[in-house]
N, C-alpha and C positions, 0 to 999 in steps of 0.2 A: 495628256500622256498614255500612250495605247500601253496595255497590259500583255506581255509576252504570253504566249501560250501555254498553256499548262499552271500559268501562276494565279489564276482565277479562285482556283479551291486546292489544296494538295492533301495525299493523305496524310500526310504527319499533322495537318491541321484537324483533321478528322479525329486522330488517333490522340490526340492531347484533349480535345473535349472526352473523347470516352477513356481515357486516362483518370478525368478529373472526377466524373461519373464513378466513377473502380474505385477509387479512394474516399470519395467523400458519403459521408450517412445520408442516404436519400430516404425523404420522406415525403410523398407527393403533395400529402395535405400540408406540408411548411411552405411556406413561400418562398426561400431560398431555393431549395429544392425544383422548386417549379420555375422559378426564373432560370436556373441553370440547364433544364431542360427546352424549355423555350428558348435562349439564348444559342443552342445547339440546333434549333431546327431553324431560328430567324438566321444566323450565319449562313447557313446552305442555301437558304432561299435569297438572302443578300448578294451572293457568289451566283446562283443564278439568273440574279437582277441585272446584274453585271453584264453576263455575257448578252443579255436579249439588248444589253444599253450598246451594248459595242458593235454589235450586228445593227441595230439601227442606225448608229451613227456612223456607220460603212468602213470603224477600225476592222471587223473581223467579215469574211463573208458565211453565208448559211451554213455551207458545209462546214468551214470552223468552228463555227457556233453548236450546230447539232455535233461537231466531235468532242466539243468541251463540256458541253452538258451528258452528254453519253460518260464522259471521263466521271465527272463528277456522281452521275448515278450510280457507276461502279463503285467507288469508295464509298458512299453512302449508305447504299443499299445491300453491301456485303455482309456477310454472316459477322455478328460481332461477336467476340470473344470473353464474355465476364460471367465469372460462376456463378454470380448471385442472381437467383433465378428473377427475384422482383425487378432487381436494376436491367436485368435486360429486358424485361415487360415493358418497362417503362422508356427503352432505348429504341423496344419494337415498336412501340406506338409513336416515336415522333418518325422512325422510320416509313411508317405508313403512312403518315401525316405526310411526307415529302414525296411519296409515288405521285401525287396526282400535279405535283407544283413541277416537276419532270416532266410528265406528260402535257401540263398545259403549254410549257416552256415550249415544249419540242413541236408542238402543233403549231404554236404560235408562229415560230422562227420559219416552218418550211409553209405554212398556207396562211398568218394572218390571223385576227381577231374571226370568231364566230360572225357569219354575216348576219345572222338574225339569232330572236332570243333575246332572252336579259338574264341576268347572274340568277337572279333571284329563281324564273323561269325552268334554267339547267339544273339548279341544285332540288328545286323540287320535283323535276323527272329525275334526276338523280335518285333520290330518297326513295320515289316510286318504283324505280327499278332496282333498288337495292330489296323493298319490301318484297318483290316478286323473284328475288334471288337472281338478279340478271346483274351480275357485278362487272361486266365489260361492260353492257351498257352505263353503267351508273358511273363508271370511272368515265367512260368518254364523254358524259354528261358533264361531268364534274371540269373534265380538262375542258370543255368547250368554255363554261365559266369562268377558268380560269385564263381565256384566251381574252376576255371582255376585260376580265381586271387589269390584266398586261396592258389593256387599249387604251385602260383609266376607268373602266366603270367600277364602280362601288361596292363592295361588299357587306351588306349589312349584318353587322354578327350578331343581330337579335333574330335572324333565320334560323343561325346556328342552335339556337335556347330551343327551337321548335322540331327538333330532329331527333328520333330515336338515335340513342347510344349504337355506334356501329361505325362501316366503314366511310359513309358518305362524311358522318360526324366529322371523323378521322381526316377526311380527306380535304372540308371545307376548312379545319382549323391550320391545314399545311397552306389553302388558298390566303388564309388572312395573313399568314407570316411573308406570304408572296406579295400582297396588297402592300404590307408596310414597306417592304424592300423597295418595290416598286417606287414607292413615292420617298423612301426617304434610303438610299442603298448607301448606308453609312456600316462600317465594318464592328462588328459586335465584339468588343476587346475581351480578349481571354482574362479575365482580372485575375491577377496571382493575389492568394493571400497573403 
């Protein structure tokens, strides 16, 4: 069954997650709070994975796939209005993690997987670039790692533990969600309490 255009992810879906975050008491140390934020991130990654899969299976062409990815990126990376500063920071962390997911997906749809190198090699290069404050290069390397993950390469999350806290660590976190989504693109249910 093919997904109609615009149905991979909607503004309403994102807003439902944001409303839940607004309403709930969030404590990043609390497992339920952490799960809510991870589900928000995974839900977006799953939508991205579905677009890539639809493109690979010939259900949508490259132009449509890129347009769908751009639509989701616009929804998810748009400024969020939450009065609570801490919640805003937590959502911002999710948005930051997803930046690399979008870049990797767009690069993969347009050009396929990186032709050489490994996931680990690209992540280490990204980390080195970040240390030199070359953030565009760091994002580029992470996106290359992402194209390999989409293509089936494995991201070892032990690698993330070696990273300094910063953008690359956040982006790798997003790539972990993408890896999970590519292997099991099941919708994360917005479970009602």
